[in-house]
N, C-alpha and C positions, 0 to 999 in steps of 0.2 A: 459258480450259479450266478443267473441273473436273478434278480429279484424284484418287486414293484416297491419303491419307497414314495411314490405317490403323494402320500400323505403326511409326509415327514414336512418339518419347515426350514429345511436344507436348502431349499429351491424356491424362487418367485414363483408366483402365480404364473400359471397358464405354461411350465416346465412339468417333466416328469423325471424324476430321479430315478436312472437305473441301478446304481451299483454306488457302493460309498467305501473307500479305502484310506488308509491311514499312510502318510509317506513323512517322519520325523514330526513335526511339528505346523503339519499340513494336512488338511482335511481333504480329498480329492471326490469330488462327486460328477458322474459321469450321468447326463442328463441329456434331455430332447425335448423338443416341443411336442405340446399334447396334441396339437390339432393335425390332418394329415393332408391338408391342402395348403397350398400359399396365394398370395396374388401379385399380379406383375407388379413393379412399381412402375413400369413406364403406361401399360395400357390399360393395369386394374384388373384383366380378367383372371379367375381363378384357376389354379393348375393342380392337376395329382401325377404329373408326368415326372418322375424323378430322374433326373440327370445322373447325378455325382452325390458324394458326401463329403464333408471334412470338417477338423477338428477346430472348433474355438475355443481357445483360454480365456475365460472371464474370472475377475478376483470377486469374493460376493462377502458378505460380513461372517465374521468369525463365528465361529460356535463352539463352546466350552474351553475357552481359552485358546484356541487353534485357529489359524486362517483357514478359511476355504477356498478352493479353486474350482471351478467349475469347468468340464470338459465337455463342451456342450456341442453333441454332434448335430451341425448345420447341412442341411438338404440345398442342392442345387435344383432346379427344377427347369423345364423345358417350356416355352411359352406355347400354347396351344392356338392362339391368334395367329392366323397367317402373315397379315399384313403390318405386324410389330417387329419395328427393328430391334427390339429385344429379345434375342432368341434363347437366352439361359439365363437367369436370375438367381441369386439366393434369395432363401427365404429371410422376411423381416418380420422382427418381434416387437413387441408392441413398445412406445417409447416409456411407458410407466415400468417394465420389466426390463429390456436392455436396450438403450439406442442403438444407432445403426453404427459400426465401426468402435464402438464403446469397449472398453478394455475390463470396466467396472459395471455391476449392476447398477441400474436406479437407485435400488434402495442404499447402497453403497455410497454412490454419489452424493447423496443428500448428506450423508452424516461428515465425508471430506468436507462437502460446503460448508457445513456449520461450525466444523472444527476450523478452519481459514478464516472465518469471520469471526469468531471467538477468539483465537489465539495468534492467527496470524502465519506465519511463515515458518521458520525453524520450531519456536515453541510449540506451533500444532504437529509438527512434523515430529518431533520428539514426544510428545504424549501418543501420537498415533502409534509409534511403535509399541508404545505398553500396552496400546490396545489390538496389537495385532494387526494393526493396518499399515504396512509399511508404505507409506506415499512420501515423497520428497517434498522440501517447502515449494521446490518451482511448480511441482504437480498442483499443489494446496493453491497458491496462488493463479495458476491457470484455471483451477474451478470457479476460484471467486469472480474472475474477471468473464469467464465465459458466461456466467450464470448469473451477471449483473442485467438487473431491469435497465433498457433502455429510456430515455424520456420520452413520454408519451407526447408531452406539450412541445410546442416550440418555445424557443428562447426568444427572449425580447430585450433582457439586460445581459449583454458577455464582456469579459474583460479581455483584452488583447496585450502579449505580450511575448518576448523572446524567450528563448529556453535554450539548453546545450545538450546536443545530442552528446559532442564529448569536448569540454573545455577546452577554449582557446583552439579549436579545429573545425568543427562543425556546429552551425545553429539553425534552429528552427523557430517555429510562432508556434504560442500554446493558446487556443482560445476554451476559455472558461464560461461556464452559467455562472454568473453572480449571485441569484435568485436561489437556485438548489445547491451551489457551492460544488459542481461538478464540472469534468473535463469536458466538452465536446468533443474536442479535435485538436490533432496536432499535423500543421503543416509543415511540410521540408524544408523551407527556408524562410528568410526574411524579407524576400523582396516582394516592393509594393503590388506589381503585377498579381503575385499570389494570393494576398491577401486580399486586394480587390475582386478577385474571381470568385474569392470564399464569400465575401459581403455582400455582395451582387447577388448571389444564388441563394441567399438569407434576407428577403428583404421585410422580415417580421421584425427584425431588431430594431429596436427604438434607442437605446442607451449603450453608449460604445465606451467601455470604459480603459484608458491606455496612459504609455508613458507620455512625456512632454516632448519628445522626438518627433521630427517631422514625417518620418514616413509611414506611420499607421496612421497618422492625421491626415494625411494626401489620399491613402487607401481608402478612408472611411468616408472622405470628402467626396469623390469619383463615386465612390458605391453607392452610397446611403447619403444623398446631401441632406435628407428631412430627418435624419437620427442624430440624436445630443451626443455630443463628444465632450467626457468630465475625463479629469487626469486623477488616477487612482491615487489613495491615501499611501501609499508606500515612495510613491515616486516623490509625492508633494513631501512628506519629510525628508526623504533624501535628499532633494533640491533645498530646503529650508535649511537642513545641518549642513550643507555644502557651501549655502551663502552666506550663514551664520559664522562658519570658520576662516573662509575669506575675509569677510569683514575682519573680522579679530585679529586675523594675522597682519593685517594691512594697517590696523589701530596699534600695534604694538609698542611703539615707539612713544606715542602719546600716552597708550596706561601704564608703561613704566614711569613716564615722567610724574604722573597721579599717583605713583606708591606710597603710601603711608608713611615709611621709614624717611624717605626725602621729601615730606610735607611740613613746613613750618608751624601751621596750626592742625594737628590731628583733630578729628573728632573726638567725641566723648567715648564711643562704641571702640575704636581704636584702643583709647587712653585704658579703656576697663579692659580690655582683651591681653593687653602689655601687661598692668598689676596684676592680673590673674595666672599669666605665664610667671611673672615673679615671685609670686607667692608660693605658687606649687613648685618652683625650684627650690627656693627658701626650705619648703616644708622635706621635701625628699633630701636637702642637704642635710637638715639637722637630722633626719633620722639615719642618715648613714654614718654621722657624727655618733651619733648614740650607741649605733651598732658596734661600733669601731671602741666605742668608749667599753661598753659592757666586754667585748671580747677581751681588750686589754686587763679588766676589771679582774674577769675569771683566771686567765695567766697569773698577775700578780697575786691572788689567792691560791694559787698552785703551787707557786713557787715561795711563799711566807715560809719560814722555820715554823717547826712546832712549837717552840718554846717561848715564839712571839706571846706576848699580851693581846 
């Protein structure tokens, strides 16, 4: 028997629940749209001519420790405007209720998004399973990326560097906004022409941070000659470390000759260090000798005859 469950909180606003049943740990709710007409997504005219129906399965928030699945009866309408190229269209629901082609309601998508932001991928997926929200870690990450806010202001300080799609096989170029600490884009390769074309399309850039190689510098000089080019901190430290190690490696013969062990007149610090080492060694030797003596004394006491004075 069909009953009206429109006042129940099982369904979002704008939908009417017609029947509720249970299958294992899942509550199945058959629902439909509350209104009797829909607007054509192409021309915008309203239509009441129903062409056909189909069932749309949507996941919703859990209810009383059970998962909820909406079986949404979706109608196809015939557009009544003669010059409209869209003759048949499926009814659309409000974005706050159910987005187009979505498999989850907007209120469930909101919860999934916050779980992904708070816990990440795998921890959030494990916790969502306990909440009767079976979503995978990849789904959580996709929701976070899809709902990420795009930057509204143009980037003026960017960093350009190479990165690996697959190490030792395929490399690309990553461009980051250094003020917001966000990735701007990923270019498919490291070619000068590719980087130059992207920089030329963004004349608002004023400062470019790059490595000390010549490729990115040449692309920046051609595309944005007025922009300031700086070497990024990581490459400066890397190059300074490599230069220091190279200089030490070349001077090892001289360094070995200046070793304090081969010096005729060692300084006071070396003498104090050697004295401390000798003192520590002597102390440890005395402790070991005392320990061995105590052990021998215990053995002698145990072997001593009872009639000894």
